[in-house]
Backbone as a ProteinNet text record, in pm:
[ID]
protein_1_A
[PRIMARY]
MVIALGLTLGAMLSPGWQQLKQTDGKDIHVGILFCRDPSNEHPVNSSGKDYCTLWWDNQPTTMKAVIACMCIAVVVEAIAIVWTLFTICACCCKKYLVHPLPALAIVGSLLLAIAIGIYGANHKEMIGPPNDFSHSKEGTITYSFYLACGALAACIADIIVGALTVTLAQHCL
[TERTIARY]
-41.1	-154.9	-282.5	-266.6	-383.9	-451.1	-369.8	-425.4	-496.6	-435.1	-497	-630	-633.1	-757.2	-864.3	-827.4	-923.8	-979.5	-891.4	-937	-1024.3	-988	-1067.5	-1206.1	-1211.9	-1342.1	-1423.2	-1356.4	-1425.3	-1483.8	-1406.5	-1454.5	-1572.3	-1563.3	-1669.5	-1799.2	-1788.5	-1907.6	-1968.6	-1904.4	-1959.5	-2044.2	-2140.1	-2229.9	-2182.6	-2053.3	-2006.4	-1934.8	-1971.9	-1907.7	-1958.9	-2087.8	-2147.5	-2243.3	-2253	-2353.7	-2435.9	-2562.5	-2652.9	-2754.6	-2811.1	-2914.6	-3049.6	-3148.9	-3285.4	-3345.5	-3460.3	-3525.9	-3568	-3592.3	-3630.3	-3509.3	-3387.9	-3267.3	-3199.8	-3259.6	-3198.6	-3084	-2982.8	-2869.3	-2897.2	-2853.4	-2860.2	-2716.6	-2676.3	-2542.7	-2553.7	-2472.6	-2480.2	-2347.4	-2352.2	-2233.6	-2231.4	-2125	-2118.4	-2181	-2202	-2258.9	-2395	-2448.2	-2576.5	-2689.7	-2759.5	-2871.5	-3001.1	-3015.5	-3137.7	-3192.6	-3321	-3386.6	-3342.2	-3280.7	-3230.8	-3336.9	-3463	-3568.1	-3615.1	-3564.5	-3605.9	-3480.5	-3485.2	-3369.2	-3351.8	-3452.4	-3448	-3469.3	-3411.1	-3438.9	-3588.3	-3635.8	-3778.6	-3799.7	-3920.7	-3958.2	-4032.7	-4003.2	-4069.4	-4119.9	-4247.7	-4315.2	-4266.8	-4255.2	-4220.2	-4071.4	-3990	-3847.2	-3772.2	-3671.3	-3594	-3527.5	-3531.5	-3474.2	-3325	-3254.3	-3110	-3081.6	-3163.8	-3147.7	-3174.1	-3279.7	-3307.3	-3193.5	-3143.3	-3033.4	-2911	-2874.5	-2757.9	-2780.9	-2899.2	-2929.3	-2925.8	-2957.7	-2960.5	-2827.4	-2728.6	-2597.3	-2531.2	-2467.5	-2392.8	-2273	-2225.8	-2113.5	-1991.5	-1971.4	-1855.7	-1865.2	-1983.5	-1999	-1982.7	-2029.5	-2008.4	-1859.8	-1783.9	-1639.6	-1572.5	-1616.6	-1561.8	-1587.8	-1710.8	-1748.2	-1667.4	-1653.4	-1577.9	-1430.4	-1370.6	-1229.7	-1209.8	-1300.9	-1289.8	-1304	-1398.3	-1416.9	-1295.5	-1242.8	-1123.9	-1004.2	-993.5	-884.2	-891.6	-1011.9	-1026.9	-977.6	-1011.5	-967.6	-815.2	-755.7	-609.6	-541.4	-594.6	-536	-547.1	-659.4	-675.6	-577.4	-558	-460.8	-320.3	-287.2	-155.8	-135.2	-238.6	-227	-207.4	-285.1	-270.7	-131	-84.4	48.9	158	139.2	235	240.6	125	121.6	187.4	163.5	227.3	379.1	423.5	567	630.9	562.3	615.3	630.2	534.8	536	627.3	675.8	760.8	894.9	942.3	1069.3	1188.6	1167.1	1278.2	1229.3	1320	1291.1	1217.4	1232.9	1162.6	1202.1	1327.8	1370.1	1299.9	1243.2	1167.4	1017.5	970.6	828.1	782.8	874.7	833.8	814	852.9	843.8	701.8	598.3	462.5	409.4	467.1	411.3	413.5	525.8	519	426.4	420.3	332.3	185.6	150	12.9	-17.3	79.3	59.5	44.4	119.6	107.4	-31.4	-78.7	-211.5	-319	-308.8	-405.2	-402.7	-282.4	-269.6	-331.5	-306.1	-363.6	-515.8	-571.1	-717.1	-777.2	-714.6	-764.5	-747.4	-634.7	-612.2	-715.3	-748.4	-850.5	-986	-1022.5	-1151.4	-1157.4	-1053.1	-1049.7	-1049.3	-973.3	-966.6	-1099.2	-1166.2	-1297	-1397.4	-1402.8	-1499.5	-1468.2	-1341.2	-1301	-1326.4	-1301.6	-1324.7	-1472.9	-1557.9	-1702	-1766.4	-1693.9	-1748.6	-1651.4	-1573.8	-1470.4	-1528.6	-1651.4	-1711.2	-1746.4	-1748.4	-1782	-1658.6	-1539.7	-1416.8	-1369	-1350.3	-1304.8	-1261.7	-1216.7	-1177.7	-1297.4	-1273.4	-1384.7	-1475.8	-1426.2	-1508.2	-1566.7	-1556.7	-1608.2	-1755.8	-1842.2	-1985.7	-2047.2	-1965.8	-2019.5	-2088.6	-2059.4	-2118.5	-2230.9	-2285.5	-2382.1	-2510.4	-2544.8	-2667.4	-2655.1	-2546.4	-2535.6	-2473.7	-2407.2	-2350.8	-2199.8	-2144.1	-1999.5	-1954.8	-1828.7	-1767.8	-1726.2	-1754.6	-1722.7	-1622.5	-1621.4	-1511.9	-1480	-1574.9	-1546.6	-1451.4	-1466.4	-1374.7	-1233.1	-1220.8	-1088.8	-1032.7	-1118.8	-1071.5	-1009.3	-1072.7	-1017	-882	-870	-740.8	-635.3	-675.1	-583.3	-542.7	-635.9	-604.2	-503.4	-518.6	-422.5	-284.6	-278	-149.6	-86.8	-169	-118	-66	-133.7	-86.5	45.4	58.9	185.4	297.6	269.3	368.4	401.1	300.9	323.7	412.6	403.1	492.3	637.2	660.4	795.8	846.9	764.3	803.5	827.7	740.3	757.3	884.1	913.3	1036.4	1159.3	1155.1	1265.4	1282.3	1172.3	1175.7	1236.3	1197.2	1253.4	1403.2	1443.2	1585.9	1666.1	1614.5	1685.3	1684.4	1576.3	1569.5	1668.4	1691.7	1787.8	1929.4	1955.6	2088.7	2092.8	1989.2	1978.2	1991.6	1935	1939.1	1809.8
-2566.7	-2573.2	-2607	-2671.2	-2702.9	-2574	-2475.9	-2347.5	-2278.2	-2281.3	-2219.7	-2287.7	-2420.3	-2493	-2456.9	-2451.3	-2414.4	-2274.6	-2180.5	-2043.2	-2033.6	-2107.7	-2105.3	-2163.8	-2277.6	-2337.3	-2246.2	-2185.6	-2091.9	-1975	-1923.8	-1811.7	-1853.6	-1971.9	-2016.6	-2048.1	-2109.2	-2161.7	-2066.6	-1956	-1861.1	-1755	-1699.1	-1601.3	-1457.3	-1435.7	-1301	-1231	-1255.9	-1183.4	-1040.9	-1022.6	-889.1	-875.1	-754.6	-721.9	-608.8	-636.7	-537.7	-494.7	-379.2	-327.5	-335.2	-392.4	-390.4	-254.1	-227.1	-98.1	-79.6	-191.7	-180.5	-173.9	-167.8	-153.1	-282.3	-396.8	-524.6	-554.5	-621.5	-661.4	-794	-804.2	-929.2	-967	-1087.9	-1136.7	-1229.5	-1202.9	-1277.5	-1347	-1477.4	-1554.9	-1580.2	-1645	-1672	-1805.3	-1893.7	-2024.8	-2050	-1953.5	-1975.6	-1941.6	-2043.6	-2021.6	-2019.1	-1913.1	-1898.9	-1759.5	-1750.1	-1620.8	-1542.1	-1424.1	-1349.8	-1319.2	-1315.5	-1287	-1412.2	-1528.9	-1654.7	-1733.8	-1812.5	-1889	-2019.3	-2062	-2190.2	-2170.2	-2259.9	-2250.8	-2265.1	-2194	-2196.3	-2237	-2283.4	-2312.5	-2193.1	-2160.5	-2047.8	-2093.9	-2094.8	-2137.8	-2273.7	-2369.8	-2505.9	-2526.8	-2424.5	-2437.7	-2416.9	-2496.5	-2485.7	-2348.1	-2287.4	-2154.2	-2152.7	-2262.1	-2267.1	-2257.6	-2320.7	-2310.6	-2168	-2107.6	-1967.7	-1877	-1905.3	-1826.2	-1833.5	-1955	-1972.3	-1905.7	-1923.8	-1864.5	-1711.7	-1653.8	-1508	-1447.8	-1533	-1480.3	-1416	-1300.8	-1242.7	-1331.1	-1317.6	-1399.3	-1381.2	-1261.3	-1237.8	-1318.5	-1328.5	-1408.4	-1556.9	-1601.2	-1740.9	-1769.8	-1673	-1689.2	-1694.8	-1610	-1610.7	-1745.9	-1794.5	-1922.1	-2035.4	-2035	-2140.1	-2138.5	-2020.8	-2011.2	-2059.5	-2024.8	-2069.1	-2221.4	-2278.7	-2424.4	-2497.3	-2448.5	-2510.8	-2494.3	-2380.6	-2359.9	-2462.1	-2493.4	-2595.2	-2729.8	-2764.5	-2892.4	-2895.3	-2787.4	-2780.9	-2789.7	-2721	-2725.6	-2865.3	-2932.1	-3068.8	-3163.8	-3147.3	-3229.4	-3204.9	-3079.8	-3047.5	-3114.5	-3117.6	-3182.6	-3332.3	-3394.2	-3538.3	-3568	-3484.5	-3505.7	-3487.6	-3394.4	-3374.8	-3498.3	-3552.8	-3675	-3791.5	-3801.6	-3906.1	-3888.6	-3764.8	-3736.5	-3768.5	-3737.4	-3766.9	-3917.5	-3994.2	-4139.4	-4211.5	-4143.9	-4208.2	-4246.3	-4363.9	-4411.5	-4362.5	-4344.4	-4302.8	-4199.6	-4139.5	-4042.7	-3918.6	-3884.4	-3767.3	-3640.4	-3633	-3510	-3490.4	-3597.1	-3584.8	-3566.7	-3609.8	-3604	-3468.4	-3385.2	-3257.5	-3148	-3170.6	-3066.6	-3016.2	-3100	-3046.2	-2954.2	-2959.2	-2882.5	-2731	-2671	-2526.3	-2493.1	-2581.6	-2557.7	-2557.9	-2651.9	-2655.3	-2531.3	-2485.3	-2363.1	-2241.8	-2238.8	-2127.6	-2127.6	-2245.1	-2254.5	-2212.8	-2261.3	-2221.9	-2072	-2013.8	-1869.3	-1790.9	-1835.9	-1766.4	-1771.9	-1887.4	-1900.7	-1811	-1809	-1722	-1575.6	-1541.5	-1402.1	-1358.2	-1446.5	-1414.4	-1392.7	-1484.9	-1472.7	-1344.6	-1316.5	-1195.6	-1070.7	-1075.7	-961	-930.5	-1033.3	-1012.7	-959.4	-1023.2	-980.2	-839.1	-812.7	-680.9	-572.7	-602.6	-503.7	-472.1	-571.4	-549.8	-491.3	-492.7	-439.6	-339.8	-271.1	-181.6	-67.7	-28.7	78.4	31.1	-99.9	-153.6	-182.1	-173.8	-202.9	-75	-82.4	35	-5.1	91.4	61.3	10.2	-70.4	-127.2	-23.4	92.8	194	296	269.2	362.3	332.3	418.1	395.4	469.9	524.2	601.1	512.9	382	291.3	207.8	249.5	166.5	144.6	234	214.5	95.7	89.3	-18.8	-144.8	-136.1	-253.2	-247.7	-347.9	-356.8	-500.2	-513.2	-645.6	-684.3	-807.8	-848.3	-962.9	-1039	-1128	-1237.1	-1287.7	-1396.4	-1352.4	-1230.5	-1177.2	-1173	-1132.6	-1123.3	-1261.1	-1359.2	-1497.9	-1545.9	-1510.9	-1547.1	-1478.3	-1353.4	-1283.3	-1353.6	-1401.6	-1478.8	-1610.3	-1674.1	-1798.2	-1770.4	-1658.4	-1619.4	-1597.7	-1530.1	-1509.2	-1642.6	-1736.8	-1868.5	-1944.3	-1931.4	-1997	-1937	-1806.3	-1742.8	-1791.9	-1806.9	-1863.9	-2007.4	-2082.9	-2220.9	-2226.6	-2126.3	-2120.2	-2109.5	-2022.1	-2001.7	-2127.5	-2188.1	-2310.6	-2423.2	-2434.2	-2538.2	-2519.8	-2395.7	-2369.1	-2399.3	-2365.5	-2394.7	-2545.7	-2617.2	-2763	-2827	-2781.2	-2835.7	-2808.3	-2687.8	-2652.3	-2738.9	-2756.7	-2839.2	-2986.4	-3032.9	-3173.3	-3202.4	-3105.2	-3126.4	-3139.4	-3081.2	-3088.8	-3194.2	-3277.2	-3386.5	-3337.5	-3223.8	-3170.9	-3197.7
532.1	442.9	520.2	634.3	716.2	764.1	801.1	845.5	729.5	611.8	494.1	461.6	469.5	442.4	544.8	671.3	775.2	754.8	721.7	698.1	573.2	469	345.7	370.1	438.8	470	561.8	659.4	747.1	670.5	574.7	493.7	405.9	348	257	329.6	444.7	510.7	612.9	638.6	736.1	664.4	735.1	672.1	683.5	690.2	717.2	604.1	480.2	370.5	362.6	386.1	384.2	500.5	550.2	649.7	592.1	567.8	509.5	613.6	592.6	683.7	614.9	684.5	636.1	665.3	605.7	627.6	772.6	843.1	984.4	1077.2	1020.5	1100.8	1140.2	1108.5	1142.9	1046.1	1097.9	1016.2	946.8	821.9	747.2	714.7	752	720.7	600.4	498.6	374.2	350.5	326.6	291.3	141.9	95	-48.4	-85.3	11.3	-19.9	43.7	113.3	178.6	84.1	41.4	-50.1	30.1	106.2	184.6	164.6	178.1	172.1	295.1	277.8	393.4	497.8	458.7	555.6	628.3	586.5	646.6	681.6	787.8	830.4	751.5	679	610.2	460.4	376.7	233	207.5	109.5	79	-66	-94	-231.3	-287.5	-411.1	-474.7	-609.5	-627.7	-750.5	-799.4	-707.6	-745	-771	-764	-789.3	-658	-633.5	-511	-502.9	-384.9	-367.5	-398.8	-367.7	-395.3	-544.9	-625.1	-770.6	-816.7	-763.8	-796.8	-750.8	-630.5	-576.7	-668.8	-710.3	-797.5	-933.3	-989.9	-1119.9	-1116	-1000.9	-988.3	-944.8	-918.3	-880.4	-1002.1	-983.2	-1094.3	-1128.9	-1249.7	-1295.7	-1206.3	-1155.7	-1069.4	-940.1	-881.4	-759.2	-788.2	-904.2	-941.8	-956.2	-1009.4	-1022.9	-885.6	-792.4	-656.9	-591	-601.5	-540.9	-604	-736.4	-805.1	-763.5	-757.7	-717	-573.9	-485.3	-346.1	-335.8	-409.6	-406.8	-463.7	-573.3	-632.7	-540.1	-472.2	-376.7	-263.5	-216.3	-111.6	-161.5	-284.4	-341.5	-352.9	-401.7	-417.1	-280.4	-181.4	-47.6	12.1	-9.4	40.3	-28.5	-158.9	-231.7	-176.7	-147.8	-92.2	43.5	125.7	256.5	240.8	151.8	127.4	71.8	-19.9	-78	28.3	117.8	227.2	315.9	350.1	431.4	358.1	228.3	147.7	147.9	134.4	132.7	267.2	374.9	508.3	527.9	476.2	494.4	394.6	293.7	193.5	255.2	218.5	272.7	190.9	63	-22.4	-123.4	-192.2	-299	-249.2	-122.6	-70.4	-144	-187.6	-254.3	-387.7	-442.1	-567.3	-541.4	-426.4	-395.6	-343.9	-295.6	-238	-342.6	-465.7	-568.5	-596.6	-591.1	-616.6	-506.2	-387.8	-276.2	-298.8	-341.4	-367.6	-484.9	-583.7	-698.8	-655	-568.4	-518.2	-434.3	-356.3	-277.7	-368.5	-479.1	-574.1	-637.7	-678.8	-740.7	-640.1	-515.9	-413.3	-388.4	-385.4	-364.9	-479.4	-600.7	-716.6	-715	-681.9	-677.3	-569.1	-452.4	-345.8	-382.2	-444.7	-485.6	-589.1	-681.7	-782.1	-714.5	-623.4	-554.5	-472.4	-396.2	-313.2	-400.4	-509	-599.6	-665.8	-714.5	-778.9	-677.5	-561.2	-460.1	-411.7	-386.9	-340.6	-443.4	-570.4	-676.1	-691.2	-671.7	-685.3	-560	-449.5	-324.2	-260.5	-342.6	-288.8	-205.9	-233.6	-154.6	-13.9	8.9	141	225.3	165.6	239	305.2	432.9	506.4	645.6	723.3	861	940.4	1042.7	1120.4	1184.1	1216.7	1283	1187	1056.2	956.5	932.9	982.6	970.4	853.2	765.9	654.4	551.1	554.2	455.7	517.1	626.2	696.4	616.6	523.2	445.6	350.8	274.3	176.9	234.7	348.5	413.8	418.6	483.8	496.1	472.7	438.4	428.9	569.9	608.8	745.3	747	853.9	889.1	787.2	714	620.1	509.5	462.7	362	418.3	542.1	604.2	637.9	662.3	676.3	545.4	433.6	303.2	280.9	326.2	316.9	401.7	519.1	604.3	539.1	470.5	398.8	287.4	220.1	116.5	178.1	291.2	358.6	399.6	447	485.3	363.5	249.5	127.2	79	93.6	55.4	146.4	275.7	367.4	327.7	281.7	237.2	113	27.5	-88.8	-41.6	53.8	105.2	174.3	258.6	327.7	227.3	126.5	24.8	-56	-94	-169.6	-85	42.7	132	148.9	159.8	172.9	48.9	-68.2	-192.8	-198.9	-164.1	-167.2	-71.7	49.9	147.7	108.6	47.4	5.4	-106.8	-194	-302.3	-248.8	-134.2	-73.3	37.3	44.1	142.9	286.9	315.7	452.7	524.3
[MASK]
+++++++++++++++++++++++++++++++++++++++++++++++++++++++++++++++++++++++++++++++++++++++++++++++++++++++++++++++++++++++++++++++++++++++++++++++++++++++++++++++++++++++++++++

């Protein structure tokens, strides 16, 4: 789950969800949590209102859902890590304490799958092979999206490991 958390945080905090082209040919990298004017490196004030508030208010509902699912997935993954550490340190009843771990991995996987699915469905024209330049006008999905896909794969692996751990704990192995 530590790997899944690292990949999820990397995906959320990096500016590589989309790469767009400006009219002058410069690339703009857009993340899901960066509330900055793409033409400026720093948040700006616009008519007395913070740019981040304007940015959030102007986000489509689908992007708000992606951001919410990713944030909740981080919380679930962090809880799973804390619970794992608690289970490791427990002196007794370990076979009863490991049961939430696969459930937390399932919830984290579902949240990441929802976020990836929503984002992918809304940007399906930008998903393609790395050397496909046919979409260069409207932009492409870049590494942060694929980090989120890696986090989903890690959560699915955590489901399998958690289920195996529960099975072995029930048999005192």
